[in-house]
C-alpha positions in Angstrom: 177.2 151.2 149.2 175.8 154.2 151.2 174.7 155.8 148.0 172.9 152.6 146.9 171.3 152.2 150.3 170.1 155.8 150.1 168.6 155.3 146.7 166.9 152.1 147.9 165.5 153.9 150.9 164.1 156.7 148.8 162.6 154.1 146.4 160.9 152.3 149.2 159.4 155.6 150.5 158.1 156.3 147.0 156.4 152.9 146.7 154.9 153.2 150.2 153.6 156.7 149.3 152.1 155.4 146.1 150.3 152.6 147.9 149.1 154.6 150.8 148.7 157.9 149.0 148.7 161.3 150.5 145.5 163.1 151.2 145.6 165.0 147.9 146.2 161.9 145.8 143.3 160.1 147.6 141.1 163.1 147.0 140.3 163.4 150.7 139.3 159.8 151.1 140.2 158.0 154.3 139.7 154.4 155.5 139.4 155.6 159.0 136.7 158.1 158.2 134.8 156.7 155.2 133.0 159.0 152.7 129.3 158.1 152.2 127.7 158.7 148.8 124.0 158.3 148.2 122.4 157.0 145.0 118.8 157.5 143.9 117.5 155.2 141.1 114.3 153.9 139.7 115.3 150.2 139.4 112.6 147.8 140.5 112.2 144.0 140.5 115.1 142.0 139.0 117.2 145.2 138.2 116.9 146.5 141.8 118.0 143.1 143.2 121.1 142.9 141.0 121.9 146.6 141.5 121.8 146.3 145.3 123.9 143.2 145.2 126.6 145.0 143.2 126.5 148.0 145.6 127.1 145.6 148.5 130.0 144.0 146.6 131.6 147.4 145.9 131.3 148.4 149.5 133.0 145.2 150.6 135.8 145.4 148.2 136.8 148.6 146.4 134.8 150.8 148.8 136.4 149.2 151.8 139.9 149.7 150.4 139.3 153.3 149.6 137.1 154.5 152.4 133.8 154.7 150.5 130.3 153.6 151.4 127.6 153.7 148.8 124.0 153.7 149.9 121.3 153.2 147.3 117.6 153.9 147.3 114.9 153.1 144.8 112.6 156.1 144.4 109.9 154.1 142.6 109.1 155.0 139.0 110.9 157.3 136.6 108.3 160.0 137.4 108.7 159.5 141.1 112.5 159.9 140.8 112.2 163.1 138.7 109.7 164.6 141.1 112.0 163.8 144.1 114.9 165.4 142.2 113.0 168.6 141.4 111.9 168.9 145.1 115.4 168.3 146.3 116.9 170.7 143.8 114.9 173.7 145.0 115.3 172.7 148.7 111.6 172.1 149.3 110.8 171.8 152.9 110.3 168.2 154.1 112.2 166.6 151.2 115.7 165.1 151.2 118.6 167.0 149.9 120.2 166.2 146.5 121.9 162.8 146.3 125.5 162.5 145.2 124.5 160.1 142.4 121.2 159.8 140.6 119.8 158.2 137.4 119.2 160.9 134.9 117.8 161.4 131.4 119.0 164.4 129.2 115.8 166.3 129.7 116.1 166.0 133.5 119.8 167.1 133.5 118.9 170.2 131.4 115.9 171.0 133.6 118.1 170.7 136.8 120.9 172.8 135.3 119.5 176.1 136.5 119.4 175.0 140.2 121.9 172.2 140.5 125.6 172.1 139.4 126.5 168.7 137.9 130.0 167.2 137.6 131.6 167.2 134.2 133.0 163.7 133.9 135.8 165.0 131.6 137.4 166.1 134.9 137.6 162.5 136.2 137.8 160.2 133.2 140.9 160.0 131.0 140.8 159.7 127.2 142.1 156.1 127.5 139.3 155.2 129.9 136.8 156.7 127.4 138.0 154.2 124.8 136.7 151.3 127.0 133.0 152.4 126.4 130.7 152.2 123.5 131.1 155.7 122.0 127.5 156.5 121.2 126.6 155.9 124.9 129.2 158.5 125.9 127.9 161.0 123.3 124.4 160.6 124.5 125.4 162.0 127.9 126.8 165.2 126.5 124.1 167.8 126.9 123.2 171.5 127.0 124.5 174.4 125.1 128.1 173.7 125.9 127.7 169.9 125.3 129.1 169.1 128.7 129.5 165.4 129.7 127.0 165.3 132.6 125.5 161.8 132.2 127.7 158.7 132.7 126.4 155.6 130.8 125.7 152.6 133.0 123.2 150.6 130.9 121.3 151.1 127.7 117.9 150.0 126.5 115.9 149.9 123.4 112.4 148.7 122.5 111.4 145.2 121.2 108.2 143.4 120.3 107.3 140.6 122.7 104.9 138.0 121.6 102.9 135.3 123.5 104.0 132.5 121.3 101.6 130.0 122.7 98.5 131.9 121.7 100.1 133.1 118.5 100.7 129.5 117.4 97.0 128.7 117.8 96.1 131.7 115.8 98.7 131.1 113.1 97.7 127.5 112.7 94.1 128.4 112.2 94.6 131.4 109.9 98.0 131.1 108.3 99.3 134.3 109.9 103.1 134.7 109.6 105.6 136.3 111.9 107.1 138.3 109.0 104.0 140.4 108.9 105.0 141.8 112.3 108.1 143.5 110.9 106.1 146.6 109.9 103.4 148.7 111.6 101.2 148.2 108.6 101.5 144.4 108.8 101.0 144.4 112.5 97.7 146.3 112.1 96.5 143.9 109.4 97.5 140.9 111.6 95.7 142.5 114.6 92.5 142.8 112.5 92.7 139.1 111.5 93.2 138.1 115.2 90.3 140.2 116.3 88.0 138.5 113.8 89.4 135.0 114.5 89.2 135.4 118.3 85.7 136.9 118.1 86.6 140.4 119.4 89.9 140.1 121.3 92.6 142.8 121.0 96.0 141.7 119.7 98.5 144.5 120.6 99.4 147.3 123.0 102.5 149.5 123.6 104.3 151.1 126.5 106.0 154.6 126.3 103.6 155.9 123.6 105.6 159.1 123.1 108.4 156.9 121.6 106.0 155.8 118.9 105.5 159.3 117.7 109.1 160.5 118.2 110.8 157.5 116.6 108.1 157.1 113.9 108.3 160.7 112.9 112.1 160.6 112.6 111.9 157.4 110.6 109.5 159.1 108.2 111.9 162.0 107.7 110.7 164.5 110.2 112.6 165.0 113.5 109.9 166.3 115.9 112.1 168.4 118.1 115.2 169.9 116.5 117.4 171.0 119.3 120.4 173.3 119.5 122.1 173.3 122.9 119.2 172.9 125.2 116.6 174.8 123.2 114.1 173.7 120.6 114.9 175.7 117.5 112.3 174.0 115.3 109.1 171.9 115.8 108.6 169.6 112.8 105.1 168.2 113.5 104.4 167.2 109.9 100.7 166.7 109.2 101.1 163.9 106.6 103.5 162.0 108.9 101.1 162.3 111.9 98.3 161.0 109.7 100.3 157.9 109.0 101.0 157.4 112.6 97.4 158.0 113.4 96.2 155.5 110.8 98.5 152.8 112.3 97.6 153.3 115.9 94.4 155.3 116.6 92.4 153.6 113.8 93.2 150.0 114.8 92.7 151.0 118.5 89.2 152.3 118.1 88.3 149.3 116.0 89.3 147.1 119.0 92.4 145.6 117.5 94.7 147.3 120.1 94.1 147.8 123.8 95.4 149.2 127.0 94.0 148.3 130.5 96.7 148.0 133.1 99.7 150.3 134.0 102.0 148.4 131.7 101.3 146.1 128.7 102.9 143.1 130.4 100.1 143.5 132.9 97.6 143.3 130.0 99.4 140.2 128.6 99.1 138.5 132.0 95.3 138.7 131.9 95.0 137.7 128.2 93.9 141.2 127.1 96.6 141.2 124.4 99.2 138.7 123.0 101.7 141.2 121.5 103.3 144.3 122.9 106.1 146.8 122.5 108.1 147.6 125.7 111.5 148.5 126.8 114.1 145.7 126.6 114.5 146.2 130.4 110.8 145.4 130.8 111.1 141.9 129.3 111.5 140.3 132.8 107.9 141.2 133.5 106.4 139.3 130.6 104.2 136.6 132.2 105.0 132.9 132.2 101.3 132.1 132.4 98.0 133.8 131.5 95.0 134.1 133.8 92.1 135.3 131.5 88.8 136.8 132.4 87.1 133.4 132.3 89.2 132.2 135.2 91.3 129.9 133.0 95.1 129.8 133.7 97.6 128.3 131.4 101.4 128.6 130.8 102.7 130.6 127.8 106.0 130.9 126.0 107.4 134.3 124.8 109.6 135.3 121.9 111.3 138.7 121.4 111.1 140.2 117.9 112.7 143.4 116.5 110.7 146.6 116.8 108.3 147.0 113.8 108.9 149.8 111.4 107.0 151.5 108.6 107.2 149.7 105.2 109.9 150.8 102.8 111.7 153.0 105.3 115.1 152.6 107.0 114.6 150.9 110.4 114.7 153.1 113.5 114.6 152.3 117.2 115.0 154.3 120.3 118.2 154.1 122.3 117.4 155.0 125.9 118.1 154.1 129.5 119.0 156.7 132.1 122.7 157.0 132.9 124.0 158.5 136.2 124.7 162.1 137.0 126.8 163.4 140.0 126.0 166.4 142.0 128.9 168.8 142.6 129.9 168.6 146.2 133.2 167.9 148.0 136.2 166.5 146.2 136.0 163.3 148.2 132.3 162.8 147.4 132.7 163.5 143.7 135.7 161.3 143.3 134.1 158.5 145.3 130.9 158.7 143.1 132.9 158.5 139.9 135.0 155.7 141.2 131.8 153.7 141.9 130.6 154.4 138.3 133.8 153.3 136.8 133.8 150.0 138.9 130.1 149.4 138.1 130.7 149.7 134.3 133.7 147.5 134.2 133.0 144.6 131.9 132.4 141.9 134.6 130.0 144.0 136.7 128.3 145.7 133.7 127.6 142.4 132.0 126.3 140.8 135.2 123.9 143.7 135.8 122.7 144.0 132.2 122.3 140.3 131.5 120.0 139.8 134.6 117.9 142.9 133.9 117.4 143.2 130.2 119.7 146.2 129.6 122.5 146.4 127.1 126.1 146.8 128.4 127.9 150.0 127.9 131.4 148.6 128.4 133.0 148.0 125.0 134.2 144.5 125.9 131.0 143.5 127.6 128.9 144.7 124.6 130.5 142.1 122.2 127.7 139.9 120.9 129.7 136.7 121.4 130.6 137.7 125.0 127.0 138.5 125.8 125.8 135.3 124.2 128.2 133.1 126.1 127.4 134.8 129.4 123.6 134.4 128.9 124.0 130.7 128.1 126.0 130.1 131.2 124.4 132.4 133.7 120.9 133.4 132.8 118.0 131.0 133.1 115.2 133.4 132.1 114.7 132.7 128.4 112.6 135.8 127.9 115.4 138.1 129.1 118.1 136.2 127.2 116.0 136.3 124.0 115.3 140.0 124.5 118.9 140.9 125.0 120.0 138.9 121.9 117.3 140.6 119.8 118.2 144.0 121.1 121.9 143.6 120.3 121.1 142.5 116.8 118.7 145.3 116.4 121.3 147.9 117.6 123.6 146.7 114.8 121.0 146.8 112.0 118.8 149.7 113.0 119.4 153.5 113.2 119.4 153.9 116.9 117.9 157.3 117.8 118.4 159.1 121.1 116.1 162.2 121.5 118.1 165.3 122.4 117.5 166.8 125.9 115.9 170.2 126.2 114.4 172.2 129.1 110.8 171.5 128.3 111.5 167.9 127.1 109.7 166.1 129.9 106.5 168.2 129.4 106.7 167.9 125.6 107.0 164.1 125.9 104.0 164.1 128.2 101.9 165.8 125.5 102.9 163.2 123.0 102.3 160.4 125.5 98.8 161.6 126.2 96.9 163.2 123.4 96.6 160.4 120.7 96.4 157.6 123.2 93.8 159.3 125.3 91.7 160.1 122.2 91.9 156.4 121.2 90.9 155.1 124.6 88.1 157.6 124.9 86.7 157.2 121.4 86.9 153.4 121.7 84.8 153.5 124.9 82.2 155.7 123.1 82.0 153.2 120.2 81.5 150.3 122.6 78.6 152.3 124.1 76.9 152.6 120.8 78.5 155.6 119.0 78.9 155.2 115.2 82.5 154.5 114.3 82.4 156.4 111.0 82.4 159.7 113.0 85.7 158.8 114.5 87.2 157.6 111.2 86.7 160.9 109.5 89.4 163.3 108.5 87.8 165.9 110.7 88.5 163.8 113.8 92.2 163.6 112.8 92.4 167.3 112.0 90.9 168.1 115.4 93.5 166.0 117.2 96.3 167.4 115.0 95.3 171.1 115.7 95.0 170.6 119.4 98.2 168.7 119.8 100.2 171.1 117.6 98.9 174.0 119.7 99.8 172.3 123.0 103.3 171.4 121.7 103.9 175.0 120.6 102.8 176.4 124.0 105.0 173.9 125.8 108.3 174.3 123.9 107.9 178.1 123.5 107.5 178.9 127.2 
């Protein structure tokens, strides 16, 4: 009896110890002295509202039980966040210190690598836990020369074609235009020309994130622009014939007036009736307008449909797979563990689905990413038809397309900036000159393309070879 009582007593002590945990097992966490971790992100609008609500829920449940308080701060745009991180990394006077958690693209993580040590999530995530995530999202977070897992997936995004169906229907009924034509860039350009003529001079299309057009288009046509080994560009494949095809399907229709860009984002242009079709991130769908207020002062409601990203004819379909994950700054054991615990909780199926379904992102949790699960959740919980349609289209696209994630490298942000700027700026500038009376033939010449190609190639070489 004494022996049994002794065994029982020891067992009780073990259970109590397991529940309460000693300091080492709790990684330094204490309910009496909570550990605060800071999060910097670039979520705005719907995404920020849902993210903040989930942070509050974590703090009131898992955080409260483990002695963790998460504080989140939106830093504005992606560019604003990256600038803040760079200033914090070098300890610039007057700027905040590095946060515990921050949204991060591969290029950013590589660029920070020289000044900031990042947590390797392999130290905190078991092999069984990894199996609960979509594998390609985990792989996208392994960066640098040693392929270290420095970016934890929280939500993914792709690009889709959003269409003002109300104005499209008027155009289609009058001209016989068909949606199938919008499956290719060539067909979209031809449709834009028909719309321009039918509407007596209105633009049809615009696109966000112009660098993606060149990066994804070039890869689809067989030439990966930046061939990266580790965190270094080992080859720049800026193929001239490929660039000419990209030029002919964007610059040319743009200077003819078929495409346009006025506001900061193309949803802004759709809101004022400047365009009726646009390519944007799936996470930007929530900003597509429910009504248009055109230059004549006329306001009217519009419907929107989401279509797959166009591709070049007779090529395998490609689309970008993007969306910043989260990185954790190396600090104390308690702060690192608390940060990872929040990420694990945030990406559990229930939380991950709630965040993504209300913000246009794609879930990274394997269970939450099931098409039927997403569809059921959208039907029951999401009233915004544009977001629902976009997520459904994005999931279908991710199953049928080759989803391309550009590799990160030290000069990646600067190289993307070159791609985002040179062709688009040339198109905007040359279109303005034509509207002021310049002859369009000058800008349609091979020499105009060759000039752009030489200048852009030189700038890219100088950027990646620094």
